[in-house]
Every structure is written in structure tokens, then in C-alpha cells.
C-alpha positions as CSV (number, residue, x, y, z in Angstrom):
1,M,0.8,5.7,10.4
2,S,1.2,6.7,14.0
3,R,3.5,9.7,14.4
4,P,5.7,10.2,17.5
5,D,3.4,13.0,18.7
6,G,0.4,10.5,18.7
7,T,-1.4,11.8,15.7
8,E,-2.4,9.3,13.0
9,T,-2.3,9.8,9.3
10,Q,-3.9,7.7,6.6
11,G,-3.2,7.6,2.9
12,T,-4.1,5.6,-0.2
13,G,-0.7,4.1,-0.7
14,C,0.3,2.6,-4.0
15,H,-1.8,3.9,-6.9
16,K,-2.4,0.4,-8.2
17,V,-3.7,-0.9,-4.8
18,A,-5.6,2.4,-4.1
19,G,-7.7,1.8,-7.3
20,T,-8.8,-1.6,-6.0
21,C,-9.5,-0.2,-2.5
22,R,-11.7,2.6,-3.9
23,Q,-14.0,0.1,-5.6
24,R,-14.4,-2.2,-2.6
25,R,-12.8,-2.1,0.8
26,P,-11.1,-5.5,1.4
27,P,-9.6,-6.0,4.8
28,W,-6.0,-6.3,3.3
29,C,-6.4,-2.8,2.0
30,V,-5.9,-1.2,5.3
31,F,-2.7,-1.7,7.2
32,D,-0.4,0.3,9.5
33,R,3.0,1.0,8.0
34,T,4.3,2.6,11.3
35,G,6.5,-0.4,12.2
36,L,8.1,-0.5,8.7
37,Y,8.8,3.2,8.7
38,R,10.3,3.1,12.2
39,E,12.5,0.2,11.2
40,L,13.7,2.0,8.0
41,S,14.4,5.1,10.1
42,G,16.4,3.1,12.5
43,I,18.5,1.6,9.7
44,E,19.1,5.1,8.3
45,I,20.1,6.5,11.6
46,E,22.5,3.7,12.3
47,L,24.1,3.9,8.8
48,R,24.5,7.7,9.1
49,R,26.1,7.3,12.5
50,K,28.6,4.6,11.2
51,L,29.4,6.7,8.2
52,G,29.6,10.0,10.0
53,F,27.2,11.4,7.5
54,G,24.9,14.2,8.6
55,N,24.0,15.9,5.3
56,R,20.5,16.0,3.9
57,I,19.7,13.4,1.2
58,K,17.3,14.5,-1.5
59,M,16.5,11.1,-3.1
60,T,13.8,8.6,-2.9
61,I,14.7,5.1,-1.5
62,A,14.4,3.8,-5.1
63,E,16.9,6.4,-6.3
64,M,19.3,5.5,-3.5
65,I,19.1,1.8,-4.3
66,T,19.7,2.4,-8.1
67,T,22.6,4.8,-7.3
68,I,24.2,2.2,-5.0
69,E,23.7,-0.5,-7.6
70,E,25.4,1.7,-10.3
71,L,28.3,2.4,-7.9
72,L,28.8,-1.2,-7.1
73,S,28.7,-2.4,-10.7
74,T,31.2,0.3,-11.9
75,P,34.7,-1.2,-12.4
76,G,37.5,0.4,-10.6
């Protein structure tokens, strides 16, 4: 990932894929998620602006999705 200050970070990613990558280093194992993270950040910024929400969220994306699904499936 390339950060806004120009530094680059690398990580193993998903534990299932990381196990495969440790054994052999296939080309598909290394990819740059910077574009994905920038796009997700842009979506979050736009949503927060439209909702007028500036509070901190202490949830993972998976937790947010499940919470929204629960709210949408609740009658009333």
C-alpha cells in the first residue's frame, strides 16, 4: 500500500492466502491494495458528509455490513 506521505507498507493479507505465499511466491500473491483503500475511503467520506456523521466508528467493515443487514431485516 502506498500512503499519502509516499511511504509504502507491505503485509501478508488474508491468512489463507499468506500460507500459500510463504510456501512459494506466485505472482498473484503480490498486489497493491492502494486503489481499493482509496476508493473505500472516498465512499466513507461521501457517506459521512451526506449523513452529517462525524463520530468515530469502532467496527470492522464486516461488522458494519452485518449491522446494516440486521437493521434492514428488522420489521418496523
